C-alpha positions as CSV (number, residue, x, y, z in Angstrom):
1,X,12.0,39.0,18.0
2,X,15.6,39.7,19.0
3,X,14.5,40.4,22.6
4,X,12.5,37.1,22.6
5,X,15.5,35.1,21.4
6,X,17.8,36.7,24.0
7,X,15.3,36.1,26.8
8,X,14.9,32.4,25.7
9,X,18.6,31.9,25.4
10,X,19.1,33.2,28.9
11,X,16.5,30.8,30.2
12,X,17.9,27.8,28.3
13,X,21.5,28.5,29.3
14,X,20.5,28.4,33.0
15,X,18.7,25.1,32.4
16,X,21.7,23.7,30.4
17,X,24.0,24.5,33.3
18,X,21.8,22.5,35.6
19,X,21.1,19.6,33.3
20,X,24.2,19.3,31.0
21,X,25.2,16.0,32.7
22,X,21.9,14.3,31.6
23,X,22.1,15.6,28.1
24,X,25.8,14.5,27.8
25,X,25.0,11.0,29.2
26,X,22.1,10.7,26.6
27,X,24.3,11.7,23.7
28,X,27.2,9.4,24.8
29,X,24.7,6.5,24.9
30,X,23.8,7.3,21.3
31,X,27.4,6.5,20.5
32,X,27.3,3.4,22.6
33,X,24.2,2.2,20.8
34,X,25.9,2.8,17.4
35,X,29.0,0.9,18.7
36,X,26.8,-2.0,19.7
37,X,25.1,-2.1,16.3
38,X,28.5,-2.1,14.7
39,X,29.7,-4.9,16.9
40,X,26.7,-7.2,16.1
41,X,27.5,-6.7,12.4
42,X,30.7,-8.8,13.0
43,X,28.5,-11.6,14.3
44,X,26.0,-11.5,11.5
45,X,25.8,-14.5,9.2
46,X,23.7,-14.2,6.1
47,X,21.1,-16.8,5.3
48,X,17.8,-17.4,3.7
49,X,15.2,-14.7,4.5
50,X,12.8,-15.8,7.2
51,X,9.2,-16.3,6.5
52,X,7.4,-13.1,7.2
53,X,3.7,-12.1,7.1
54,X,4.5,-8.5,6.2
55,X,6.6,-9.7,3.2
56,X,3.6,-11.6,1.9
57,X,1.2,-8.7,2.3
58,X,3.2,-5.7,1.3
59,X,4.8,-5.4,-2.2
60,X,8.6,-5.1,-2.2
61,X,9.7,-1.5,-3.0
62,X,13.1,-2.6,-4.3
63,X,16.5,-1.1,-3.8
64,X,15.8,1.8,-6.2
65,X,12.9,3.0,-4.0
66,X,14.3,2.2,-0.6
67,X,15.0,5.9,-0.1
68,X,11.2,6.6,0.5
69,X,11.3,5.1,4.0
70,X,14.5,7.1,4.9
71,X,13.0,10.3,3.4
72,X,9.9,10.0,5.6
73,X,12.0,9.3,8.7
74,X,14.1,12.4,7.9
75,X,11.0,14.6,7.7
76,X,9.7,13.3,11.0
77,X,13.1,13.8,12.7
78,X,13.7,17.3,11.4
79,X,10.2,18.4,12.1
80,X,10.4,17.3,15.7
81,X,13.9,18.8,16.1
82,X,12.7,22.2,14.9
83,X,9.6,22.1,17.0
84,X,11.7,21.7,20.2
85,X,13.3,25.0,19.4
86,X,10.1,26.9,18.6
87,X,10.1,28.8,21.9
88,X,13.1,30.8,20.6
89,X,10.9,32.3,17.8
90,X,7.2,32.1,18.7
91,X,5.5,33.9,21.6
92,X,3.6,30.8,22.8
93,X,6.4,29.5,25.0
94,X,4.9,26.3,26.4
95,X,8.0,24.1,26.7
96,X,11.6,24.3,27.7
97,X,14.0,23.0,25.0
98,X,16.6,21.6,27.4
99,X,14.0,19.9,29.5
100,X,12.2,18.4,26.5
101,X,15.5,16.9,25.2
102,X,16.3,15.5,28.6
103,X,13.1,13.6,28.5
104,X,13.5,12.5,24.9
105,X,17.0,11.2,25.6
106,X,15.8,9.3,28.6
107,X,13.2,7.6,26.5
108,X,15.7,6.8,23.8
109,X,18.3,5.4,26.3
110,X,15.8,3.1,27.9
111,X,14.5,1.8,24.6
112,X,17.9,1.4,23.0
113,X,19.2,-0.5,26.1
114,X,16.4,-3.0,25.6
115,X,17.2,-3.1,21.9
116,X,20.9,-3.9,22.4
117,X,20.0,-6.7,24.8
118,X,17.5,-8.1,22.3
119,X,19.6,-8.2,19.1
120,X,22.7,-9.6,20.9
121,X,20.6,-12.4,22.4
122,X,19.7,-13.9,18.9
123,X,21.2,-12.9,15.6
124,X,18.8,-13.3,12.6
125,X,19.7,-13.2,8.9
126,X,19.1,-9.7,7.8
127,X,16.3,-9.2,5.2
128,X,17.9,-6.0,3.7
129,X,19.5,-6.3,0.3
130,X,23.1,-5.7,1.5
131,X,22.7,-8.3,4.3
132,X,21.7,-11.2,2.1
133,X,23.9,-14.1,0.9
134,X,26.3,-13.0,-1.8
135,X,26.6,-9.4,-0.7
136,X,30.1,-8.4,0.3
137,X,28.6,-6.2,3.1
138,X,26.7,-9.0,4.7
139,X,29.6,-10.0,6.9
140,X,32.4,-7.8,8.2
141,X,36.0,-9.0,8.2
142,X,37.8,-9.2,11.5
143,X,38.8,-5.7,12.6
144,X,42.5,-4.9,12.2
145,X,42.6,-2.5,15.1
146,X,40.5,-1.2,18.0
147,X,40.1,2.2,16.3
148,X,38.3,0.5,13.4
149,X,35.6,-0.7,15.8
150,X,35.4,2.5,17.9
151,X,35.0,4.7,14.8
152,X,32.1,2.5,13.6
153,X,32.8,3.7,10.0
154,X,30.3,6.5,10.3
155,X,28.0,7.1,8.4
156,X,28.6,4.1,6.1
157,X,28.7,1.6,8.9
158,X,25.3,2.9,10.3
159,X,23.5,2.9,6.9
160,X,24.8,-0.5,5.9
161,X,24.6,-2.3,9.2
162,X,23.3,-5.9,9.6
163,X,22.2,-8.0,12.5
164,X,20.6,-5.3,14.7
165,X,17.1,-6.3,13.9
166,X,14.8,-6.7,16.9
167,X,13.6,-4.1,17.3
168,X,13.7,-1.2,14.7
169,X,15.8,1.8,15.7
170,X,13.9,4.0,13.2
171,X,10.6,3.1,15.0
172,X,12.2,3.9,18.4
173,X,13.0,7.5,17.3
174,X,9.6,7.9,15.5
175,X,7.5,6.7,18.4
176,X,9.5,8.7,21.0
177,X,9.1,11.9,19.0
178,X,5.3,11.3,18.4
179,X,4.7,10.4,22.0
180,X,6.5,13.5,23.2
181,X,4.5,15.8,20.9
182,X,1.3,14.0,21.9
183,X,1.9,15.1,25.5
184,X,3.5,18.5,25.1
185,X,2.3,19.7,21.7
186,X,-0.7,21.9,21.2
187,X,-2.0,21.2,17.7
188,X,-4.4,18.3,17.5
189,X,-4.1,18.0,13.8
190,X,-0.3,17.6,14.0
191,X,-0.8,14.9,16.6
192,X,-3.1,13.0,14.4
193,X,-0.8,13.5,11.4
194,X,2.2,12.3,13.5
195,X,0.5,9.0,14.4
196,X,-0.6,8.6,10.8
197,X,3.0,9.1,9.6
198,X,4.1,6.6,12.2
199,X,1.8,3.9,10.8
200,X,3.0,4.7,7.2
201,X,6.6,4.6,8.4
202,X,5.9,1.1,9.8
203,X,4.6,-0.2,6.5
204,X,7.5,1.4,4.5
205,X,10.1,-0.2,6.7
206,X,8.7,-3.6,6.0
207,X,8.1,-2.9,2.3
208,X,11.7,-1.8,2.0
209,X,12.8,-5.1,3.6
210,X,14.9,-3.2,6.1
211,X,13.3,-5.1,9.0
212,X,11.0,-8.1,9.6
213,X,7.5,-7.3,10.7
214,X,8.3,-8.6,14.2
215,X,10.9,-5.8,14.5
216,X,8.2,-3.2,13.9
217,X,5.5,-4.9,16.0
218,X,7.9,-5.3,19.0
219,X,8.9,-1.6,18.7
220,X,5.3,-0.4,18.8
221,X,4.4,-1.9,22.2
222,X,7.9,-1.8,23.8
223,X,8.6,1.9,23.1
224,X,5.1,3.0,24.1
225,X,5.4,1.1,27.4
226,X,8.9,2.5,28.0
227,X,7.6,6.1,27.5
228,X,4.6,5.4,29.7
229,X,6.7,4.1,32.6
230,X,9.7,6.4,32.3
231,X,7.4,9.4,32.1
232,X,5.9,8.4,35.5
233,X,9.4,8.5,37.1
234,X,10.4,11.9,35.7
235,X,9.4,15.2,37.3
236,X,6.6,17.1,35.7
237,X,7.5,19.8,33.2
238,X,7.3,23.2,35.0
239,X,4.6,25.7,34.1
240,X,6.3,28.5,32.3
241,X,3.8,31.1,33.7
242,X,4.3,30.1,37.4
243,X,6.6,32.5,39.2
244,X,7.3,30.0,41.9
245,X,9.0,27.7,39.4
246,X,11.6,30.2,38.2
247,X,15.2,29.2,38.2
248,X,17.2,30.3,41.2
249,X,18.9,33.7,40.8
250,X,22.4,34.5,41.8
251,X,23.2,36.2,45.1
252,X,24.2,39.4,43.4
253,X,20.9,39.6,41.6
254,X,19.0,39.0,44.8
255,X,20.6,42.0,46.4
256,X,19.3,44.2,43.6
257,X,15.5,44.3,43.4
258,X,15.4,45.7,39.9
259,X,17.8,43.1,38.5
260,X,15.8,40.4,40.2
261,X,12.6,41.6,38.6
262,X,14.2,41.8,35.2
263,X,15.7,38.3,35.5
264,X,12.3,36.9,36.5
265,X,10.9,38.2,33.3
266,X,13.8,36.8,31.3
267,X,13.7,33.4,32.9
268,X,10.0,33.2,32.2
269,X,10.6,34.1,28.6
270,X,8.2,37.1,29.0
271,X,8.9,40.7,28.2
272,X,5.4,41.9,28.9
273,X,3.6,42.8,32.0
274,X,2.9,39.8,34.3
275,X,-0.8,40.6,34.4
276,X,-1.0,39.6,30.8
277,X,0.2,36.1,31.5
278,X,-2.1,33.2,30.4
279,X,-2.4,29.7,31.9
280,X,-0.5,27.4,29.6
281,X,-0.6,24.0,31.2
282,X,-2.8,21.8,33.3
283,X,-2.0,21.1,36.9
284,X,-0.3,17.8,36.0
285,X,2.0,19.6,33.5
286,X,0.4,18.3,30.3
287,X,0.1,21.0,27.7
288,X,-3.5,22.0,26.8
289,X,-4.4,21.8,23.1
290,X,-5.2,25.1,21.4
291,X,-8.8,24.0,20.9
292,X,-9.3,23.9,24.7
293,X,-7.1,26.9,25.8
294,X,-10.2,29.1,26.4
295,X,-11.4,26.8,29.1
296,X,-8.2,27.4,31.1
297,X,-8.5,31.2,30.7
298,X,-12.2,31.1,31.7
299,X,-11.4,29.1,34.8
300,X,-8.6,31.4,35.8
301,X,-11.0,34.4,35.6
302,X,-13.6,32.7,37.6
303,X,-16.1,32.4,34.8
């Protein structure tokens, strides 16, 4: 296990050196998104809750049970986060953690940019309990300093924000995570569970009165379309078993044949003989599900 962790760490550090700018840009935009949500709260004006089909159909959970929606989102978020680091522990190394997060952040940035443009275009009266008329949190007083805005009062300002409605940020993260696992995960049952939890999350958001139904509906088709089109622009994920796709080695390593061979094994995340490698992905980079893995092995052996 220790050798596996060391080998994977070496691989990911090399990838991080090459891609740190993309990761940093994605993380910086998360702050920009939070800053934009904080800014629109200053513009929010409470008013009567708009007529909403979901509010008529779904019973209201109430403030005392609003945590149910957040708890499910936390489970989805943490599960996906831990899955992206599974190559450090398990032998089935089918993805690169750094490259997966580069893709995830690109999906998030594109979706959040559309979200910012949308909720600044029209401010709706928030349906959440702290955004309604009479609540002291519904409207923020004018900021006394620039730092008060830039610090966004984290995490209180994020939890009790108002005005950033169309479309749901929770649905952006959930749909991006589920779509990513749909393409690069291997367990069909987990894929099905992920989509089922996404549907449940949609209902819970509306039942908790955190968003209008339109916020959830718009998120469903917008995020899925964003992932579809952005995915087409990104390069395919490399096949971990293909020696031709190894990361470039240093000049010093190239002079030493033995070091070069050892680094090839490390960068591939394999500490076994190359003859024991198995085909992990299809030609287009999509991970095969475990239920169909034997077809790839058979084809490779000419059977």
